[in-house]
C-alpha positions as CSV (number, residue, x, y, z in Angstrom):
1,M,-12.7,0.2,6.7
2,N,-11.0,1.9,3.7
3,I,-8.0,2.9,5.8
4,I,-7.4,-0.4,6.9
5,L,-7.4,-1.9,3.5
6,I,-5.1,0.9,2.4
7,I,-2.7,0.1,5.2
8,A,-2.7,-3.7,4.4
9,A,-1.9,-2.8,0.9
10,F,1.1,-0.7,1.9
11,F,2.4,-3.6,4.2
12,G,1.6,-6.3,1.5
13,G,3.7,-4.0,-1.0
14,A,6.4,-3.7,1.8
15,I,6.6,-7.4,2.4
16,A,6.6,-8.1,-1.5
17,A,9.7,-5.7,-1.7
18,Y,11.5,-7.6,1.1
19,I,10.7,-11.0,-0.4
20,Y,11.8,-9.5,-3.9
21,T,15.1,-8.2,-2.7
22,M,15.8,-11.4,-0.6
23,M,15.4,-13.6,-3.7
24,L,17.3,-11.1,-6.0
25,W,20.5,-11.2,-3.6
26,K,20.3,-15.1,-3.1
27,S,20.0,-15.5,-7.1
28,V,23.1,-13.0,-7.6
29,R,25.1,-14.8,-4.8
30,S,24.6,-18.2,-6.4
31,I,24.9,-17.4,-10.0
32,G,28.6,-19.0,-10.2
33,A,27.6,-22.2,-8.5
34,A,24.5,-22.9,-11.0
35,K,25.0,-25.3,-13.9
36,K,23.0,-23.4,-16.5
37,N,23.2,-19.7,-15.5
38,I,20.9,-18.5,-18.2
39,L,18.2,-20.6,-17.0
40,F,18.9,-19.9,-13.4
41,I,18.8,-16.0,-14.0
42,M,15.6,-16.1,-16.2
43,G,13.9,-18.4,-13.8
44,G,14.5,-16.3,-10.8
45,F,13.5,-13.1,-12.6
46,A,10.2,-14.9,-13.8
47,L,9.5,-15.9,-10.2
48,R,10.4,-12.3,-8.6
49,I,8.2,-10.7,-11.2
50,G,5.2,-13.3,-11.0
51,F,5.2,-12.9,-7.3
52,C,5.3,-8.9,-7.4
53,L,3.0,-8.6,-10.0
54,A,0.3,-11.0,-8.2
55,V,0.7,-8.6,-5.0
56,F,0.0,-5.5,-7.0
57,I,-2.8,-7.1,-8.9
58,A,-4.3,-8.1,-5.5
59,A,-3.8,-4.8,-4.3
60,G,-5.6,-2.8,-7.1
61,Y,-8.2,-5.5,-7.8
62,G,-11.4,-4.0,-8.7
63,G,-10.0,-0.4,-9.4
64,H,-8.8,0.5,-6.2
65,F,-6.1,2.9,-7.2
66,D,-5.6,4.2,-3.8
67,R,-4.7,0.6,-2.7
68,L,-2.3,0.2,-5.6
69,I,-0.5,3.6,-4.9
70,A,-0.1,2.5,-1.2
71,C,1.3,-0.9,-2.2
72,A,3.5,0.7,-4.7
73,V,4.6,3.2,-2.0
74,G,5.4,0.7,0.4
75,F,7.3,-1.5,-2.0
76,I,9.4,1.5,-3.1
77,I,10.3,2.5,0.4
78,V,11.3,-1.1,1.8
79,R,13.1,-1.6,-1.8
80,A,15.1,1.5,-1.2
81,I,15.9,0.5,2.4
82,R,17.0,-3.0,1.5
83,V,19.2,-1.9,-1.4
84,N,21.0,0.5,0.8
85,M,21.4,-2.3,3.3
86,L,22.6,-4.7,0.8
87,K,25.0,-2.3,-0.7
88,N,26.7,-1.6,2.6
89,K,27.1,-5.3,3.3
90,K,30.5,-6.6,2.6
91,T,30.8,-9.9,0.6
92,G,33.1,-12.6,1.4
93,A,35.8,-11.6,-1.3
94,E,35.5,-8.0,0.1
95,K,36.5,-9.4,3.7
96,I,39.3,-11.3,2.4
97,N,40.8,-8.8,0.3
98,G,40.3,-6.0,3.0
99,N,38.5,-3.4,0.8
């Protein structure tokens, strides 16, 4: 039973990282279109951090540090993969300029 909860915590961290990077990418892409940029940036930051904090608290609830570590490992792995994918993705300006 314990291994199933550790695997669930790992996938919870992985899903949290995917959602975190997706929300960050959408925030960065739409900063220019926002009327009040600082509110948009800080609001997006608060949502991302609050969501990830809730996932990590749920994973480690009750002092289960093994689940917390599994959640963190899943988060770090997926975040590294997503950042690498987004880094290699060309934006619209780069496609136009030919860079």
